[in-house]
C-alpha positions in Angstrom: -4.0 27.0 -30.8 -2.4 24.0 -29.0 -4.0 25.0 -25.7 -7.4 25.3 -27.3 -7.1 22.0 -29.1 -6.0 20.3 -25.8 -9.1 21.9 -24.1 -11.3 20.4 -26.7 -9.8 17.0 -26.4 -10.1 17.0 -22.6 -13.7 18.1 -22.8 -14.3 15.4 -25.4 -12.7 12.7 -23.3 -14.6 13.7 -20.1 -17.9 13.6 -21.9 -17.4 10.3 -23.9 -15.3 8.2 -21.5 -18.4 6.2 -20.5 -19.0 2.8 -22.2 -22.5 3.7 -23.2 -23.1 3.2 -26.9 -24.6 6.7 -27.5 -23.5 9.9 -25.8 -24.3 13.5 -26.1 -21.7 16.1 -25.4 -20.8 19.8 -25.8 -17.4 20.6 -27.3 -15.7 23.9 -27.5 -14.6 25.0 -31.0 -11.8 27.4 -31.7 -12.9 27.7 -35.4 -16.4 28.7 -34.5 -15.5 30.5 -31.2 -18.4 28.8 -29.5 -19.6 25.5 -28.0 -21.4 22.9 -30.1 -23.6 20.0 -29.2 -22.8 16.7 -30.7 -24.0 13.1 -30.5 -21.8 10.1 -30.8 -22.5 6.4 -31.4 -19.8 3.9 -30.9 -20.5 0.1 -31.5 -21.2 -1.7 -28.3 -18.3 -4.1 -28.8 -15.8 -1.5 -29.9 -12.2 -2.7 -29.9 -9.1 -0.6 -30.3 -7.7 -3.5 -32.3 -10.2 -2.9 -35.1 -10.9 0.1 -37.2 -14.3 1.6 -37.9 -15.7 3.8 -40.7 -16.9 7.2 -39.6 -20.3 8.7 -40.6 -20.7 12.4 -40.0 -24.4 13.4 -39.7 -25.4 17.0 -40.2 -28.9 18.1 -38.9 -28.3 15.5 -36.2 -31.3 16.8 -34.2 -33.5 14.6 -36.4 -31.2 12.6 -38.7 -28.8 11.0 -36.1 -31.1 8.4 -34.7 -32.2 7.3 -38.2 -28.6 6.9 -39.3 -27.5 5.0 -36.2 -30.5 2.6 -36.4 -29.9 1.8 -40.0 -26.1 1.4 -39.6 -26.7 -1.0 -36.7 -29.2 -3.0 -38.7 -27.0 -3.4 -41.7 -23.9 -4.2 -39.6 -26.0 -6.8 -37.7 -26.6 -8.5 -41.1 -22.9 -8.1 -42.1 -24.0 -5.9 -45.0 -21.8 -3.0 -43.8 -19.0 -2.7 -41.4 -19.7 -1.6 -37.8 -19.3 2.1 -37.9 -18.9 5.1 -35.6 -21.5 7.8 -36.1 -21.1 11.5 -35.0 -23.9 14.0 -35.4 -23.8 17.7 -35.1 -26.9 19.3 -33.7 -27.9 22.4 -35.8 -31.5 23.2 -34.8 -30.7 26.9 -34.3 -27.5 27.3 -36.4 -28.0 25.3 -39.6 -28.4 28.4 -41.9 -25.5 30.3 -40.4 -23.4 27.1 -40.4 -24.1 26.6 -44.1 -23.8 30.3 -45.2 -22.5 30.7 -48.7 -21.7 33.6 -51.1 -24.4 34.5 -53.5 -21.7 35.3 -56.0 -20.1 31.8 -56.3 -22.2 29.5 -54.2 -19.3 28.5 -51.9 -19.0 28.8 -48.1 -18.6 32.3 -46.7 -18.4 33.9 -43.3 -19.5 31.3 -40.7 -19.9 28.8 -43.4 -16.1 28.8 -43.8 -15.6 28.3 -40.1 -18.1 25.4 -39.9 -16.4 23.8 -42.9 -13.1 23.9 -41.0 -14.6 22.9 -37.7 -15.7 19.5 -39.2 -12.4 18.8 -41.0 -9.9 20.3 -38.6 -11.5 19.9 -35.1 -14.3 17.4 -34.9 -13.0 14.5 -37.0 -9.4 14.8 -35.6 -10.8 14.7 -32.0 -12.7 11.5 -32.8 -9.7 10.0 -34.5 -7.6 10.7 -31.5 -9.9 8.7 -29.3 -11.1 6.0 -31.6 -9.5 3.8 -34.3 -11.0 5.1 -37.5 -10.8 3.3 -40.8 -10.0 5.2 -44.0 -13.7 5.3 -45.1 -15.7 8.4 -44.1 -19.2 9.4 -45.1 -21.3 12.5 -44.6 -25.1 12.8 -44.5 -27.1 16.0 -45.0 -30.6 17.1 -45.7 -31.8 20.2 -47.6 -29.4 23.1 -46.8 -26.9 20.8 -45.0 -27.0 18.4 -48.0 -25.8 21.2 -50.2 -23.1 22.1 -47.7 -21.7 18.6 -47.7 -20.9 18.9 -51.4 -18.2 21.5 -50.7 -15.9 18.7 -49.4 -15.9 17.3 -52.9 -13.9 20.3 -54.1 -10.9 19.8 -51.8 -7.9 18.3 -53.5 -7.6 15.7 -50.7 -11.2 14.9 -50.1 -12.2 14.3 -46.5 -15.1 12.0 -47.4 -15.5 8.9 -49.5 -19.3 8.8 -49.5 -22.0 11.5 -49.7 -25.6 11.0 -48.8 -27.6 13.9 -50.3 -31.2 14.1 -49.1 -33.2 16.6 -51.1 -30.4 19.2 -51.2 -31.3 22.9 -51.4 -28.5 23.9 -53.8 -26.5 27.1 -53.7 -26.2 29.0 -56.9 -24.9 26.8 -59.8 -24.2 23.8 -57.5 -26.5 21.5 -59.4 -24.1 21.9 -62.3 -20.8 22.5 -60.6 -21.1 19.4 -58.5 -21.6 16.9 -61.4 -18.7 18.5 -63.2 -16.5 18.0 -60.1 -17.7 14.4 -59.8 -16.6 13.8 -63.4 -13.0 14.8 -62.6 -12.5 12.9 -59.3 -9.7 10.4 -59.3 -10.5 8.5 -56.0 -13.3 6.0 -55.5 -16.3 8.0 -54.4 -19.9 7.1 -53.6 -22.6 9.7 -54.2 -26.3 9.1 -53.3 -28.9 11.7 -54.3 -32.6 11.5 -53.4 -35.8 13.5 -54.0 -39.5 12.6 -54.1 -42.7 13.4 -56.0 -43.9 15.6 -53.1 -40.5 17.3 -52.5 -40.2 21.1 -52.4 -40.6 22.2 -56.0 -37.4 24.2 -56.4 -35.3 21.4 -54.8 -37.0 18.8 -57.0 -36.4 20.8 -60.2 -32.8 21.5 -59.5 -32.1 17.9 -58.4 -33.5 16.7 -61.7 -31.1 19.1 -63.5 -28.3 17.6 -61.4 -29.4 14.0 -62.3 -29.7 14.8 -66.0 -26.2 16.4 -66.0 -24.8 13.2 -64.4 -26.2 11.2 -67.3 -23.6 12.8 -69.5 -20.7 12.2 -67.1 -18.6 9.1 -67.2 -16.2 8.4 -64.4 -15.4 4.8 -63.3 -14.2 6.2 -59.9 -17.6 7.6 -59.0 -20.5 5.3 -58.0 -23.6 7.4 -58.4 -27.1 6.5 -57.2 -30.3 8.4 -57.6 -33.8 7.8 -56.1 -37.1 9.6 -56.6 -39.6 8.3 -54.1 -43.3 8.3 -55.0 -45.0 9.0 -51.7 -42.5 10.9 -49.6 -42.4 14.6 -48.9 -39.3 16.8 -48.2 -38.7 15.3 -44.8 -39.9 11.8 -45.7 -37.0 11.6 -48.2 -34.7 11.2 -45.2 -36.4 8.1 -43.8 -36.7 6.5 -47.2 -33.3 7.6 -48.5 -30.9 6.7 -45.6 -31.5 2.9 -45.7 -31.4 2.9 -49.5 -28.1 4.9 -49.5 -26.4 2.6 -47.0 -27.6 -0.4 -48.9 -26.1 0.9 -52.1 -22.9 2.5 -50.8 -21.9 -0.6 -49.0 -22.8 -3.1 -51.7 -19.2 -4.3 -52.1 -19.1 -5.2 -48.4 -22.3 -7.3 -48.6 -22.3 -11.1 -48.9 -22.8 -12.2 -52.5 -26.6 -12.4 -53.1 -28.4 -14.8 -55.5 -29.0 -11.8 -57.8 -25.3 -10.9 -57.7 -24.3 -14.5 -58.3 -26.5 -14.8 -61.4 -25.8 -11.4 -62.9 -22.2 -10.7 -61.9 -20.4 -13.8 -60.7 -21.4 -16.1 -63.5 -21.0 -13.3 -66.1 -17.4 -12.5 -64.9 -14.9 -12.8 -67.7 -11.7 -14.6 -66.5 -11.1 -17.1 -63.7 -14.1 -16.9 -61.5 -12.0 -16.9 -58.3 -10.7 -13.5 -59.3 -14.1 -12.1 -58.7 -13.7 -13.1 -55.1 -10.2 -11.7 -54.7 -11.1 -8.4 -56.4 -14.1 -8.0 -54.1 -12.1 -8.4 -50.9 -9.1 -6.4 -52.2 -11.6 -3.6 -52.9 -13.0 -3.9 -49.3 -9.4 -3.7 -47.9 -8.5 -0.7 -50.1 -11.7 1.2 -49.4 -12.1 0.6 -45.7 -8.5 0.1 -44.7 -8.9 -3.3 -43.0 -9.0 -7.0 -44.0 -12.4 -8.7 -43.9 -12.5 -12.4 -43.5 -13.9 -14.0 -46.6 -17.4 -15.1 -45.6 -18.5 -18.7 -45.9 -21.4 -17.4 -48.0 -19.0 -16.0 -50.6 -16.8 -19.0 -50.5 -19.8 -21.2 -51.4 -21.0 -18.8 -54.1 -17.6 -19.0 -55.9 -17.5 -22.8 -55.3 -20.9 -23.1 -57.0 -19.6 -20.9 -59.8 -16.5 -23.0 -60.4 -18.8 -26.0 -60.9 -21.2 -24.2 -63.1 -18.4 -22.8 -65.3 -16.2 -26.0 -65.0 -13.4 -23.7 -63.9 -11.0 -26.2 -62.2 -8.1 -23.8 -61.8 -10.4 -21.4 -59.8 -11.4 -24.4 -57.7 -7.8 -25.1 -56.9 -7.1 -21.4 -56.0 -10.3 -21.4 -53.9 -9.0 -24.3 -51.9 -5.9 -22.3 -51.0 -8.1 -19.3 -49.9 -10.2 -21.7 -47.8 -7.2 -23.2 -46.1 -6.1 -19.7 -45.1 -9.5 -18.3 -44.1 -10.9 -21.5 -42.4 -7.8 -23.5 -41.4 -9.4 -25.8 -38.9 -12.2 -26.9 -41.1 -12.7 -29.4 -44.0 -13.3 -26.6 -46.5 -9.9 -26.2 -48.1 -8.9 -29.9 -48.3 -12.4 -30.8 -49.6 -12.1 -28.3 -52.4 -8.6 -29.5 -53.2 -9.7 -33.1 -53.2 -12.5 -32.4 -55.6 -10.0 -30.5 -57.8 -7.7 -33.6 -57.9 -10.7 -35.9 -58.6 -11.8 -33.7 -61.5 -8.3 -33.5 -62.8 -8.2 -37.3 -63.0 -5.8 -37.9 -60.1 -7.8 -40.3 -57.9 -4.9 -41.2 -55.5 -4.2 -37.6 -54.7 -8.0 -37.0 -54.4 -8.5 -39.9 -51.9 -5.6 -38.9 -49.7 -6.9 -35.3 -49.6 -10.4 -36.4 -48.8 -8.9 -38.3 -45.9 -7.2 -35.1 -44.7 -10.5 -33.4 -44.9 -12.1 -36.2 -42.9 -9.8 -35.3 -40.0 -10.9 -31.7 -39.9 -14.0 -29.9 -38.5 -17.2 -30.1 -40.4 -18.5 -26.9 -42.0 -21.7 -26.0 -43.9 -22.7 -29.0 -46.0 -19.2 -30.6 -45.7 -19.5 -33.5 -43.3 -17.3 -36.4 -42.4 -20.0 -38.7 -43.9 -19.7 -36.8 -47.2 -15.9 -37.2 -47.2 -16.3 -41.0 -46.5 -18.8 -41.2 -49.4 -16.3 -39.6 -51.7 -13.5 -41.9 -50.4 -15.6 -45.0 -50.8 -16.7 -44.0 -54.3 -13.1 -43.6 -55.4 -12.2 -47.0 -54.0 -15.1 -48.6 -55.8 -14.3 -47.0 -59.1 -10.7 -48.1 -59.1 -11.1 -51.4 -57.2 -9.0 -50.4 -54.2 
């Protein structure tokens, strides 16, 4: 077993040692007793000092490029973290890979071996060569979408997110899977898609699944469902993948105008806690700290003014000093806090500190001087 694993790692390293962003390789699997073709995308600026979510793509022959393109697009906009994507080509093997028992609907024969290949060989090999974050997602279509559900039934689930594109369910899986989602204790994302022109049996059973989910309440599970109007069975993939990534990585995205109006301003409690909870969730989910974006700082700043939440403004100034230590941001917020609290001398001294720092966003030295001059005029200094 050790020799076989070492052989796999050596083959993997030889094939992927190049700096190219996308590579194709053949790896030898002990579990499958055969060689398998895979594709791997690694972000162009990959650094071993950072960690990266992993997205496993089944049916990679036609899904890999779509997933890579969309993950790069969302990462470019900072709406999801830069991710490593590995795809397993299954053009001639998908039905054997996904073989299940007609009696219970769970993997059987080669299906068992393929299940173990992903969890015990493929992902460990990638983790040995790249710094992976905690977060892992799996993408499947039709037969392979049904197969990806099996990982939900492990006690220690391998994946945090499941992108299910028109699954062709095994017996009873359209009911067993929602029941399992109802009992999950870890944060899990589940995206399910069909279309008006989907294959009839798939569409009918997917609707059974969706209706069953309506009766299940589990705060740990973030469930999303789409039914596209104009897509057929294969079009579901091109429609669904970007929608899935957009929804699954919502917490990672900068605060939008809609989120600000519907969630930030509606938050019960000190508004700064919305920001800290958002970034604590990101760290817990992905396993790394994300710098608080300037967009999010300004959204919470606007919220403190809108809700007249001075204590949140004070706490926000502390976060700003930590996240943007060379800029005016933290001292400006603190000065405004002192000014609103009726402590003009402290406010003026703090505006003066802000004046000596780098400008950022709308905070300029001229604005700091305006605030200082206004305080002097108000109090005759």
